[in-house]
Predicted model as a PDB file, atoms N, CA, C, CB and O in Angstrom, pLDDT in the B-factor column:
MODEL        1                                                                  
ATOM      1  N   UNK A   1      -5.517  56.741-185.238  1.00 45.00           N  
ATOM      2  CA  UNK A   1      -4.839  57.514-184.716  1.00 45.00           C  
ATOM      3  C   UNK A   1      -3.911  57.299-186.619  1.00 45.00           C  
ATOM      4  CB  UNK A   1      -4.164  57.035-182.887  1.00 45.00           C  
ATOM      5  O   UNK A   1      -3.842  56.234-187.232  1.00 45.00           O  
ATOM      6  N   UNK A   2      -3.324  58.721-187.117  1.00 65.00           N  
ATOM      7  CA  UNK A   2      -3.042  58.719-188.133  1.00 65.00           C  
ATOM      8  C   UNK A   2      -1.648  59.104-188.308  1.00 65.00           C  
ATOM      9  CB  UNK A   2      -3.864  59.307-188.680  1.00 65.00           C  
ATOM     10  O   UNK A   2      -1.465  60.167-187.715  1.00 65.00           O  
ATOM     11  N   UNK A   3      -0.707  58.729-188.812  1.00 89.00           N  
ATOM     12  CA  UNK A   3       0.584  59.147-188.849  1.00 89.00           C  
ATOM     13  C   UNK A   3       1.643  57.870-188.433  1.00 89.00           C  
ATOM     14  CB  UNK A   3       0.672  60.410-187.877  1.00 89.00           C  
ATOM     15  O   UNK A   3       1.616  56.722-188.878  1.00 89.00           O  
ATOM     16  N   UNK A   4       2.541  58.427-187.477  1.00 96.00           N  
ATOM     17  CA  UNK A   4       3.830  56.994-188.361  1.00 96.00           C  
ATOM     18  C   UNK A   4       4.118  56.316-186.756  1.00 96.00           C  
ATOM     19  CB  UNK A   4       6.095  57.900-189.463  1.00 96.00           C  
ATOM     20  O   UNK A   4       4.620  57.022-185.881  1.00 96.00           O  
ATOM     21  N   UNK A   5       3.825  55.205-186.559  1.00 97.00           N  
ATOM     22  CA  UNK A   5       3.695  54.584-185.075  1.00 97.00           C  
ATOM     23  C   UNK A   5       4.828  54.394-184.556  1.00 97.00           C  
ATOM     24  CB  UNK A   5       3.032  53.316-184.938  1.00 97.00           C  
ATOM     25  O   UNK A   5       5.496  53.759-185.372  1.00 97.00           O  
ATOM     26  N   UNK A   6       5.436  54.609-183.596  1.00 97.00           N  
ATOM     27  CA  UNK A   6       6.170  54.331-182.542  1.00 97.00           C  
ATOM     28  C   UNK A   6       6.071  53.996-181.049  1.00 97.00           C  
ATOM     29  CB  UNK A   6       6.676  55.053-182.591  1.00 97.00           C  
ATOM     30  O   UNK A   6       5.304  54.449-180.200  1.00 97.00           O  
ATOM     31  N   UNK A   7       7.201  52.941-180.936  1.00 97.00           N  
ATOM     32  CA  UNK A   7       6.627  52.502-179.364  1.00 97.00           C  
ATOM     33  C   UNK A   7       8.313  52.707-179.052  1.00 97.00           C  
ATOM     34  CB  UNK A   7       5.656  50.492-179.003  1.00 97.00           C  
ATOM     35  O   UNK A   7       9.268  52.979-179.779  1.00 97.00           O  
ATOM     36  N   UNK A   8       8.143  52.398-177.408  1.00 97.00           N  
ATOM     37  CA  UNK A   8       9.415  52.370-176.627  1.00 97.00           C  
ATOM     38  C   UNK A   8       9.185  51.295-175.526  1.00 97.00           C  
ATOM     39  CB  UNK A   8       9.791  53.857-175.978  1.00 97.00           C  
ATOM     40  O   UNK A   8       8.025  50.932-175.332  1.00 97.00           O  
ATOM     41  N   UNK A   9       9.878  50.925-175.019  1.00 95.00           N  
ATOM     42  CA  UNK A   9       9.678  50.331-173.207  1.00 95.00           C  
ATOM     43  C   UNK A   9      10.557  51.055-172.246  1.00 95.00           C  
ATOM     44  CB  UNK A   9      10.186  48.561-172.919  1.00 95.00           C  
ATOM     45  O   UNK A   9      11.761  51.299-172.313  1.00 95.00           O  
ATOM     46  N   UNK A  10       9.673  51.339-171.337  1.00 88.00           N  
ATOM     47  CA  UNK A  10       9.722  52.040-170.041  1.00 88.00           C  
ATOM     48  C   UNK A  10       9.865  50.645-169.387  1.00 88.00           C  
ATOM     49  CB  UNK A  10       8.351  53.103-169.559  1.00 88.00           C  
ATOM     50  O   UNK A  10       9.321  49.700-169.959  1.00 88.00           O  
ATOM     51  N   UNK A  11      10.659  50.397-168.057  1.00 87.00           N  
ATOM     52  CA  UNK A  11      10.622  50.001-166.974  1.00 87.00           C  
ATOM     53  C   UNK A  11       9.562  48.464-167.506  1.00 87.00           C  
ATOM     54  CB  UNK A  11      10.080  51.287-165.859  1.00 87.00           C  
ATOM     55  O   UNK A  11       8.473  48.078-167.081  1.00 87.00           O  
ATOM     56  N   UNK A  12      10.347  47.979-168.433  1.00 93.00           N  
ATOM     57  CA  UNK A  12       9.832  46.845-169.124  1.00 93.00           C  
ATOM     58  C   UNK A  12       8.128  46.709-169.499  1.00 93.00           C  
ATOM     59  CB  UNK A  12      10.267  45.701-168.228  1.00 93.00           C  
ATOM     60  O   UNK A  12       7.454  45.780-169.055  1.00 93.00           O  
ATOM     61  N   UNK A  13       7.823  47.295-169.978  1.00 94.00           N  
ATOM     62  CA  UNK A  13       6.139  47.954-170.586  1.00 94.00           C  
ATOM     63  C   UNK A  13       6.590  48.304-171.476  1.00 94.00           C  
ATOM     64  CB  UNK A  13       5.156  49.173-169.933  1.00 94.00           C  
ATOM     65  O   UNK A  13       7.695  48.847-171.463  1.00 94.00           O  
ATOM     66  N   UNK A  14       5.810  48.092-172.690  1.00 96.00           N  
ATOM     67  CA  UNK A  14       5.975  48.939-174.281  1.00 96.00           C  
ATOM     68  C   UNK A  14       4.859  49.853-173.961  1.00 96.00           C  
ATOM     69  CB  UNK A  14       5.666  47.922-175.997  1.00 96.00           C  
ATOM     70  O   UNK A  14       3.911  49.716-173.189  1.00 96.00           O  
ATOM     71  N   UNK A  15       5.173  50.728-174.672  1.00 96.00           N  
ATOM     72  CA  UNK A  15       4.412  52.190-174.953  1.00 96.00           C  
ATOM     73  C   UNK A  15       4.362  52.307-176.083  1.00 96.00           C  
ATOM     74  CB  UNK A  15       4.952  53.450-174.492  1.00 96.00           C  
ATOM     75  O   UNK A  15       5.348  52.287-176.820  1.00 96.00           O  
ATOM     76  N   UNK A  16       2.694  52.516-176.598  1.00 97.00           N  
ATOM     77  CA  UNK A  16       2.745  52.756-178.357  1.00 97.00           C  
ATOM     78  C   UNK A  16       2.553  54.699-178.503  1.00 97.00           C  
ATOM     79  CB  UNK A  16       0.907  51.641-179.363  1.00 97.00           C  
ATOM     80  O   UNK A  16       2.286  55.496-177.603  1.00 97.00           O  
ATOM     81  N   UNK A  17       2.767  54.915-179.711  1.00 97.00           N  
ATOM     82  CA  UNK A  17       2.208  56.450-179.935  1.00 97.00           C  
ATOM     83  C   UNK A  17       2.352  56.742-181.456  1.00 97.00           C  
ATOM     84  CB  UNK A  17       3.135  57.679-179.014  1.00 97.00           C  
ATOM     85  O   UNK A  17       2.755  56.018-182.366  1.00 97.00           O  
ATOM     86  N   UNK A  18       1.943  57.905-181.453  1.00 97.00           N  
ATOM     87  CA  UNK A  18       2.051  58.026-183.207  1.00 97.00           C  
ATOM     88  C   UNK A  18       2.864  59.566-184.007  1.00 97.00           C  
ATOM     89  CB  UNK A  18       0.155  58.043-183.811  1.00 97.00           C  
ATOM     90  O   UNK A  18       2.307  60.637-183.765  1.00 97.00           O  
ATOM     91  N   UNK A  19       3.753  59.581-184.640  1.00 98.00           N  
ATOM     92  CA  UNK A  19       4.086  60.858-184.760  1.00 98.00           C  
ATOM     93  C   UNK A  19       3.390  61.715-186.255  1.00 98.00           C  
ATOM     94  CB  UNK A  19       5.705  60.782-184.705  1.00 98.00           C  
ATOM     95  O   UNK A  19       2.898  61.068-187.179  1.00 98.00           O  
ATOM     96  N   UNK A  20       3.487  63.596-186.256  1.00 97.00           N  
ATOM     97  CA  UNK A  20       2.880  63.401-187.237  1.00 97.00           C  
ATOM     98  C   UNK A  20       4.080  64.535-187.598  1.00 97.00           C  
ATOM     99  CB  UNK A  20       1.197  63.492-187.334  1.00 97.00           C  
ATOM    100  O   UNK A  20       4.307  65.224-186.604  1.00 97.00           O  
ATOM    101  N   UNK A  21       4.898  64.904-188.753  1.00 95.00           N  
ATOM    102  CA  UNK A  21       4.979  65.708-188.902  1.00 95.00           C  
ATOM    103  C   UNK A  21       4.656  67.070-189.475  1.00 95.00           C  
ATOM    104  CB  UNK A  21       5.349  65.372-188.893  1.00 95.00           C  
ATOM    105  O   UNK A  21       4.395  66.699-190.620  1.00 95.00           O  
ATOM    106  N   UNK A  22       4.484  68.393-189.501  1.00 95.00           N  
ATOM    107  CA  UNK A  22       4.047  69.580-190.209  1.00 95.00           C  
ATOM    108  C   UNK A  22       4.618  70.487-189.881  1.00 95.00           C  
ATOM    109  CB  UNK A  22       2.889  69.917-190.164  1.00 95.00           C  
ATOM    110  O   UNK A  22       4.686  70.782-188.688  1.00 95.00           O  
ATOM    111  N   UNK A  23       5.401  71.454-191.161  1.00 92.00           N  
ATOM    112  CA  UNK A  23       6.397  72.139-191.859  1.00 92.00           C  
ATOM    113  C   UNK A  23       7.546  71.568-190.753  1.00 92.00           C  
ATOM    114  CB  UNK A  23       6.132  73.946-192.062  1.00 92.00           C  
ATOM    115  O   UNK A  23       8.119  70.487-190.897  1.00 92.00           O  
ATOM    116  N   UNK A  24       7.762  72.439-189.693  1.00 94.00           N  
ATOM    117  CA  UNK A  24       9.164  72.238-188.959  1.00 94.00           C  
ATOM    118  C   UNK A  24       8.414  71.761-187.680  1.00 94.00           C  
ATOM    119  CB  UNK A  24      10.311  73.747-188.757  1.00 94.00           C  
ATOM    120  O   UNK A  24       9.164  72.139-186.781  1.00 94.00           O  
ATOM    121  N   UNK A  25       7.506  71.231-187.182  1.00 97.00           N  
ATOM    122  CA  UNK A  25       6.854  70.317-185.561  1.00 97.00           C  
ATOM    123  C   UNK A  25       6.186  69.307-185.964  1.00 97.00           C  
ATOM    124  CB  UNK A  25       5.676  71.127-184.451  1.00 97.00           C  
ATOM    125  O   UNK A  25       5.299  69.117-186.796  1.00 97.00           O  
ATOM    126  N   UNK A  26       6.925  68.515-185.025  1.00 98.00           N  
ATOM    127  CA  UNK A  26       7.054  67.255-185.124  1.00 98.00           C  
ATOM    128  C   UNK A  26       5.695  67.101-183.917  1.00 98.00           C  
ATOM    129  CB  UNK A  26       8.757  66.634-184.823  1.00 98.00           C  
ATOM    130  O   UNK A  26       5.401  68.261-183.625  1.00 98.00           O  
ATOM    131  N   UNK A  27       5.108  66.472-183.410  1.00 98.00           N  
ATOM    132  CA  UNK A  27       3.830  65.513-182.853  1.00 98.00           C  
ATOM    133  C   UNK A  27       3.875  64.405-182.444  1.00 98.00           C  
ATOM    134  CB  UNK A  27       2.949  65.247-183.607  1.00 98.00           C  
ATOM    135  O   UNK A  27       3.764  63.344-183.057  1.00 98.00           O  
ATOM    136  N   UNK A  28       4.111  64.689-180.928  1.00 98.00           N  
ATOM    137  CA  UNK A  28       3.140  62.865-180.864  1.00 98.00           C  
ATOM    138  C   UNK A  28       2.125  62.538-180.297  1.00 98.00           C  
ATOM    139  CB  UNK A  28       3.727  61.723-180.241  1.00 98.00           C  
ATOM    140  O   UNK A  28       1.730  63.485-179.617  1.00 98.00           O  
ATOM    141  N   UNK A  29       1.541  61.753-180.224  1.00 97.00           N  
ATOM    142  CA  UNK A  29       0.170  61.982-180.162  1.00 97.00           C  
ATOM    143  C   UNK A  29       0.154  60.141-179.591  1.00 97.00           C  
ATOM    144  CB  UNK A  29      -0.744  62.653-181.909  1.00 97.00           C  
ATOM    145  O   UNK A  29       0.588  59.225-180.290  1.00 97.00           O  
ATOM    146  N   UNK A  30      -0.459  59.962-178.176  1.00 95.00           N  
ATOM    147  CA  UNK A  30      -0.866  58.796-177.161  1.00 95.00           C  
ATOM    148  C   UNK A  30      -1.974  59.142-176.897  1.00 95.00           C  
ATOM    149  CB  UNK A  30      -0.114  58.539-175.892  1.00 95.00           C  
ATOM    150  O   UNK A  30      -2.343  60.297-177.107  1.00 95.00           O  
ATOM    151  N   UNK A  31      -2.758  58.212-176.374  1.00 91.00           N  
ATOM    152  CA  UNK A  31      -4.138  57.804-175.423  1.00 91.00           C  
ATOM    153  C   UNK A  31      -4.185  58.726-174.088  1.00 91.00           C  
ATOM    154  CB  UNK A  31      -4.068  56.027-174.853  1.00 91.00           C  
ATOM    155  O   UNK A  31      -5.216  59.031-173.488  1.00 91.00           O  
ATOM    156  N   UNK A  32      -2.650  59.171-173.685  1.00 88.00           N  
ATOM    157  CA  UNK A  32      -2.721  60.126-172.689  1.00 88.00           C  
ATOM    158  C   UNK A  32      -2.194  61.377-172.467  1.00 88.00           C  
ATOM    159  CB  UNK A  32      -2.442  59.676-171.897  1.00 88.00           C  
ATOM    160  O   UNK A  32      -1.664  61.852-171.463  1.00 88.00           O  
ATOM    161  N   UNK A  33      -2.499  62.003-173.937  1.00 94.00           N  
ATOM    162  CA  UNK A  33      -1.987  63.456-174.208  1.00 94.00           C  
ATOM    163  C   UNK A  33      -1.103  63.283-175.619  1.00 94.00           C  
ATOM    164  CB  UNK A  33      -0.953  64.093-172.799  1.00 94.00           C  
ATOM    165  O   UNK A  33      -0.802  62.237-176.194  1.00 94.00           O  
ATOM    166  N   UNK A  34      -0.785  64.690-175.986  1.00 96.00           N  
ATOM    167  CA  UNK A  34       0.049  65.069-177.311  1.00 96.00           C  
ATOM    168  C   UNK A  34       1.164  66.148-176.650  1.00 96.00           C  
ATOM    169  CB  UNK A  34      -1.060  65.882-178.697  1.00 96.00           C  
ATOM    170  O   UNK A  34       0.814  66.802-175.668  1.00 96.00           O  
ATOM    171  N   UNK A  35       2.389  66.302-177.161  1.00 98.00           N  
ATOM    172  CA  UNK A  35       3.464  66.935-177.124  1.00 98.00           C  
ATOM    173  C   UNK A  35       4.259  67.418-178.933  1.00 98.00           C  
ATOM    174  CB  UNK A  35       4.322  65.884-176.133  1.00 98.00           C  
ATOM    175  O   UNK A  35       4.677  66.703-179.844  1.00 98.00           O  
ATOM    176  N   UNK A  36       4.205  68.233-178.848  1.00 98.00           N  
ATOM    177  CA  UNK A  36       5.459  69.014-179.593  1.00 98.00           C  
ATOM    178  C   UNK A  36       6.507  69.387-179.521  1.00 98.00           C  
ATOM    179  CB  UNK A  36       5.410  69.764-179.850  1.00 98.00           C  
ATOM    180  O   UNK A  36       6.968  69.897-178.499  1.00 98.00           O  
ATOM    181  N   UNK A  37       7.220  69.199-180.730  1.00 98.00           N  
ATOM    182  CA  UNK A  37       8.322  69.936-180.509  1.00 98.00           C  
ATOM    183  C   UNK A  37       9.027  70.846-181.835  1.00 98.00           C  
ATOM    184  CB  UNK A  37       9.254  68.921-179.948  1.00 98.00           C  
ATOM    185  O   UNK A  37       8.528  70.672-182.947  1.00 98.00           O  
ATOM    186  N   UNK A  38      10.210  71.830-181.683  1.00 97.00           N  
ATOM    187  CA  UNK A  38      10.937  71.825-183.358  1.00 97.00           C  
ATOM    188  C   UNK A  38      11.725  71.197-183.844  1.00 97.00           C  
ATOM    189  CB  UNK A  38      11.535  72.726-183.783  1.00 97.00           C  
ATOM    190  O   UNK A  38      12.785  71.160-183.219  1.00 97.00           O  
ATOM    191  N   UNK A  39      11.663  70.428-185.100  1.00 96.00           N  
ATOM    192  CA  UNK A  39      12.176  69.588-185.118  1.00 96.00           C  
ATOM    193  C   UNK A  39      14.053  70.365-185.655  1.00 96.00           C  
ATOM    194  CB  UNK A  39      11.181  68.551-185.988  1.00 96.00           C  
ATOM    195  O   UNK A  39      14.354  71.461-186.127  1.00 96.00           O  
ATOM    196  N   UNK A  40      14.758  69.354-185.340  1.00 93.00           N  
ATOM    197  CA  UNK A  40      16.222  69.902-185.353  1.00 93.00           C  
ATOM    198  C   UNK A  40      16.752  68.937-186.221  1.00 93.00           C  
ATOM    199  CB  UNK A  40      17.051  69.998-183.899  1.00 93.00           C  
ATOM    200  O   UNK A  40      16.778  67.725-186.005  1.00 93.00           O  
ATOM    201  N   UNK A  41      17.307  69.707-187.521  1.00 92.00           N  
ATOM    202  CA  UNK A  41      18.020  69.260-188.316  1.00 92.00           C  
ATOM    203  C   UNK A  41      18.867  67.696-188.100  1.00 92.00           C  
ATOM    204  CB  UNK A  41      18.748  70.335-188.455  1.00 92.00           C  
ATOM    205  O   UNK A  41      18.795  66.691-188.807  1.00 92.00           O  
ATOM    206  N   UNK A  42      19.674  67.939-186.847  1.00 95.00           N  
ATOM    207  CA  UNK A  42      20.458  66.572-187.085  1.00 95.00           C  
ATOM    208  C   UNK A  42      19.859  66.365-186.102  1.00 95.00           C  
ATOM    209  CB  UNK A  42      22.039  66.273-187.180  1.00 95.00           C  
ATOM    210  O   UNK A  42      20.587  66.328-185.110  1.00 95.00           O  
ATOM    211  N   UNK A  43      18.417  66.147-185.845  1.00 94.00           N  
ATOM    212  CA  UNK A  43      18.223  64.893-184.570  1.00 94.00           C  
ATOM    213  C   UNK A  43      17.041  64.175-185.972  1.00 94.00           C  
ATOM    214  CB  UNK A  43      17.195  65.605-182.305  1.00 94.00           C  
ATOM    215  O   UNK A  43      16.288  64.927-186.591  1.00 94.00           O  
ATOM    216  N   UNK A  44      17.096  62.924-186.196  1.00 95.00           N  
ATOM    217  CA  UNK A  44      16.432  62.422-186.836  1.00 95.00           C  
ATOM    218  C   UNK A  44      14.578  62.551-186.155  1.00 95.00           C  
ATOM    219  CB  UNK A  44      17.209  61.113-186.976  1.00 95.00           C  
ATOM    220  O   UNK A  44      14.336  62.629-184.950  1.00 95.00           O  
ATOM    221  N   UNK A  45      13.775  62.545-186.967  1.00 96.00           N  
ATOM    222  CA  UNK A  45      12.240  62.319-186.975  1.00 96.00           C  
ATOM    223  C   UNK A  45      12.126  61.113-185.438  1.00 96.00           C  
ATOM    224  CB  UNK A  45      11.639  61.470-188.874  1.00 96.00           C  
ATOM    225  O   UNK A  45      11.836  61.398-184.277  1.00 96.00           O  
ATOM    226  N   UNK A  46      12.508  59.660-186.091  1.00 96.00           N  
ATOM    227  CA  UNK A  46      11.798  58.827-184.887  1.00 96.00           C  
ATOM    228  C   UNK A  46      12.460  58.951-183.496  1.00 96.00           C  
ATOM    229  CB  UNK A  46      11.799  57.247-185.224  1.00 96.00           C  
ATOM    230  O   UNK A  46      12.155  58.527-182.382  1.00 96.00           O  
ATOM    231  N   UNK A  47      13.886  59.987-184.172  1.00 96.00           N  
ATOM    232  CA  UNK A  47      14.596  59.660-182.230  1.00 96.00           C  
ATOM    233  C   UNK A  47      13.795  60.774-181.411  1.00 96.00           C  
ATOM    234  CB  UNK A  47      16.848  60.118-181.878  1.00 96.00           C  
ATOM    235  O   UNK A  47      13.125  60.642-180.386  1.00 96.00           O  
ATOM    236  N   UNK A  48      14.005  61.654-182.000  1.00 97.00           N  
ATOM    237  CA  UNK A  48      12.764  63.123-181.331  1.00 97.00           C  
ATOM    238  C   UNK A  48      11.511  62.577-180.918  1.00 97.00           C  
ATOM    239  CB  UNK A  48      12.170  64.443-182.643  1.00 97.00           C  
ATOM    240  O   UNK A  48      10.952  62.978-179.897  1.00 97.00           O  
ATOM    241  N   UNK A  49      10.945  61.512-181.792  1.00 97.00           N  
ATOM    242  CA  UNK A  49       9.768  61.062-181.781  1.00 97.00           C  
ATOM    243  C   UNK A  49       9.755  60.278-180.324  1.00 97.00           C  
ATOM    244  CB  UNK A  49       9.483  60.232-183.096  1.00 97.00           C  
ATOM    245  O   UNK A  49       8.859  60.475-179.503  1.00 97.00           O  
ATOM    246  N   UNK A  50      10.716  59.481-180.130  1.00 97.00           N  
ATOM    247  CA  UNK A  50      10.586  58.249-178.841  1.00 97.00           C  
ATOM    248  C   UNK A  50      11.204  59.312-178.059  1.00 97.00           C  
ATOM    249  CB  UNK A  50      11.539  56.451-178.895  1.00 97.00           C  
ATOM    250  O   UNK A  50      11.048  58.961-176.890  1.00 97.00           O  
ATOM    251  N   UNK A  51      11.964  60.683-178.090  1.00 97.00           N  
ATOM    252  CA  UNK A  51      12.113  61.409-176.690  1.00 97.00           C  
ATOM    253  C   UNK A  51      10.656  61.641-176.165  1.00 97.00           C  
ATOM    254  CB  UNK A  51      12.952  62.931-176.815  1.00 97.00           C  
ATOM    255  O   UNK A  51      10.302  61.059-175.139  1.00 97.00           O  
ATOM    256  N   UNK A  52       9.719  62.553-176.900  1.00 98.00           N  
ATOM    257  CA  UNK A  52       8.983  63.022-176.433  1.00 98.00           C  
ATOM    258  C   UNK A  52       8.031  61.380-176.479  1.00 98.00           C  
ATOM    259  CB  UNK A  52       8.645  64.457-177.108  1.00 98.00           C  
ATOM    260  O   UNK A  52       8.325  61.087-175.320  1.00 98.00           O  
ATOM    261  N   UNK A  53       7.590  60.769-176.714  1.00 97.00           N  
ATOM    262  CA  UNK A  53       6.585  59.703-176.358  1.00 97.00           C  
ATOM    263  C   UNK A  53       7.147  59.087-174.511  1.00 97.00           C  
ATOM    264  CB  UNK A  53       6.729  58.233-177.863  1.00 97.00           C  
ATOM    265  O   UNK A  53       6.429  58.458-173.733  1.00 97.00           O  
ATOM    266  N   UNK A  54       8.566  59.528-174.269  1.00 96.00           N  
ATOM    267  CA  UNK A  54       9.063  58.662-173.413  1.00 96.00           C  
ATOM    268  C   UNK A  54       8.793  59.523-172.587  1.00 96.00           C  
ATOM    269  CB  UNK A  54      10.337  58.078-173.486  1.00 96.00           C  
ATOM    270  O   UNK A  54       8.335  59.018-171.562  1.00 96.00           O  
ATOM    271  N   UNK A  55       8.932  61.582-172.532  1.00 96.00           N  
ATOM    272  CA  UNK A  55       8.591  62.625-172.047  1.00 96.00           C  
ATOM    273  C   UNK A  55       6.853  62.218-171.499  1.00 96.00           C  
ATOM    274  CB  UNK A  55       8.889  63.819-173.205  1.00 96.00           C  
ATOM    275  O   UNK A  55       6.350  62.332-170.381  1.00 96.00           O  
ATOM    276  N   UNK A  56       6.336  61.785-172.630  1.00 96.00           N  
ATOM    277  CA  UNK A  56       4.902  61.661-172.259  1.00 96.00           C  
ATOM    278  C   UNK A  56       4.375  60.491-171.055  1.00 96.00           C  
ATOM    279  CB  UNK A  56       4.207  61.332-173.640  1.00 96.00           C  
ATOM    280  O   UNK A  56       3.475  60.578-170.220  1.00 96.00           O  
ATOM    281  N   UNK A  57       5.252  59.481-171.330  1.00 94.00           N  
ATOM    282  CA  UNK A  57       5.084  58.296-170.504  1.00 94.00           C  
ATOM    283  C   UNK A  57       5.203  58.876-169.001  1.00 94.00           C  
ATOM    284  CB  UNK A  57       6.241  57.107-170.872  1.00 94.00           C  
ATOM    285  O   UNK A  57       4.151  59.102-168.401  1.00 94.00           O  
ATOM    286  N   UNK A  58       6.503  59.138-168.334  1.00 93.00           N  
ATOM    287  CA  UNK A  58       7.047  59.566-167.472  1.00 93.00           C  
ATOM    288  C   UNK A  58       6.168  60.634-166.484  1.00 93.00           C  
ATOM    289  CB  UNK A  58       8.121  59.985-168.074  1.00 93.00           C  
ATOM    290  O   UNK A  58       6.065  60.552-165.260  1.00 93.00           O  
ATOM    291  N   UNK A  59       5.410  61.927-167.600  1.00 92.00           N  
ATOM    292  CA  UNK A  59       4.290  62.611-166.939  1.00 92.00           C  
ATOM    293  C   UNK A  59       2.914  61.457-166.701  1.00 92.00           C  
ATOM    294  CB  UNK A  59       3.858  64.001-167.994  1.00 92.00           C  
ATOM    295  O   UNK A  59       2.280  61.326-165.654  1.00 92.00           O  
ATOM    296  N   UNK A  60       2.738  60.860-167.724  1.00 90.00           N  
ATOM    297  CA  UNK A  60       1.566  59.986-167.209  1.00 90.00           C  
ATOM    298  C   UNK A  60       2.128  59.701-165.741  1.00 90.00           C  
ATOM    299  CB  UNK A  60       1.259  58.474-168.190  1.00 90.00           C  
ATOM    300  O   UNK A  60       1.831  60.254-164.682  1.00 90.00           O  
ATOM    301  N   UNK A  61       3.056  58.639-166.009  1.00 88.00           N  
ATOM    302  CA  UNK A  61       3.225  58.367-164.636  1.00 88.00           C  
ATOM    303  C   UNK A  61       3.856  58.637-163.167  1.00 88.00           C  
ATOM    304  CB  UNK A  61       3.429  57.708-164.778  1.00 88.00           C  
ATOM    305  O   UNK A  61       4.226  57.722-162.430  1.00 88.00           O  
ATOM    306  N   UNK A  62       3.918  59.821-162.884  1.00 90.00           N  
ATOM    307  CA  UNK A  62       4.068  60.422-162.491  1.00 90.00           C  
ATOM    308  C   UNK A  62       2.821  61.263-161.400  1.00 90.00           C  
ATOM    309  CB  UNK A  62       4.638  60.691-163.368  1.00 90.00           C  
ATOM    310  O   UNK A  62       3.002  61.746-160.282  1.00 90.00           O  
ATOM    311  N   UNK A  63       1.469  61.194-162.287  1.00 86.00           N  
ATOM    312  CA  UNK A  63       0.503  61.634-162.476  1.00 86.00           C  
ATOM    313  C   UNK A  63      -0.084  60.918-161.322  1.00 86.00           C  
ATOM    314  CB  UNK A  63       0.056  61.556-163.760  1.00 86.00           C  
ATOM    315  O   UNK A  63       0.020  59.692-161.364  1.00 86.00           O  
ATOM    316  N   UNK A  64      -0.848  61.582-160.018  1.00 77.00           N  
ATOM    317  CA  UNK A  64      -1.414  60.907-159.055  1.00 77.00           C  
ATOM    318  C   UNK A  64      -2.331  60.182-159.702  1.00 77.00           C  
ATOM    319  CB  UNK A  64      -1.901  61.643-158.036  1.00 77.00           C  
ATOM    320  O   UNK A  64      -2.737  60.697-160.744  1.00 77.00           O  
ATOM    321  N   UNK A  65      -2.889  58.907-159.339  1.00 76.00           N  
ATOM    322  CA  UNK A  65      -3.667  57.762-159.615  1.00 76.00           C  
ATOM    323  C   UNK A  65      -3.916  57.850-161.231  1.00 76.00           C  
ATOM    324  CB  UNK A  65      -5.067  57.756-158.693  1.00 76.00           C  
ATOM    325  O   UNK A  65      -4.962  58.260-161.734  1.00 76.00           O  
ATOM    326  N   UNK A  66      -2.439  57.261-162.163  1.00 75.00           N  
ATOM    327  CA  UNK A  66      -1.677  56.937-163.158  1.00 75.00           C  
ATOM    328  C   UNK A  66      -1.842  55.436-163.236  1.00 75.00           C  
ATOM    329  CB  UNK A  66      -0.300  57.433-162.983  1.00 75.00           C  
ATOM    330  O   UNK A  66      -0.955  54.657-162.888  1.00 75.00           O  
ATOM    331  N   UNK A  67      -2.763  55.148-163.607  1.00 78.00           N  
ATOM    332  CA  UNK A  67      -2.513  53.255-163.855  1.00 78.00           C  
ATOM    333  C   UNK A  67      -1.272  52.519-165.077  1.00 78.00           C  
ATOM    334  CB  UNK A  67      -4.283  52.578-164.596  1.00 78.00           C  
ATOM    335  O   UNK A  67      -1.127  51.354-165.447  1.00 78.00           O  
ATOM    336  N   UNK A  68      -0.676  53.543-165.374  1.00 76.00           N  
ATOM    337  CA  UNK A  68       0.393  53.451-166.284  1.00 76.00           C  
ATOM    338  C   UNK A  68       1.521  52.454-165.305  1.00 76.00           C  
ATOM    339  CB  UNK A  68       0.972  55.146-166.769  1.00 76.00           C  
ATOM    340  O   UNK A  68       2.619  52.137-165.761  1.00 76.00           O  
TER     341      UNK A  68                                                      
ENDMDL                                                                          
END                                                                             
């Protein structure tokens, strides 16, 4: 994966992903999906990337049969 590496902790486990900025969109990519959002000039790129990664983790954890 190319881009900037990010890590978050959720329920004591560390999850990793990468993020890229293209024009006014920031995209977070993980092994279980990707999510994009428009960049808000008042929010740091890393803050938005962490938020998107957390949403991806929560979605994967709620999916039936998830191993996260």
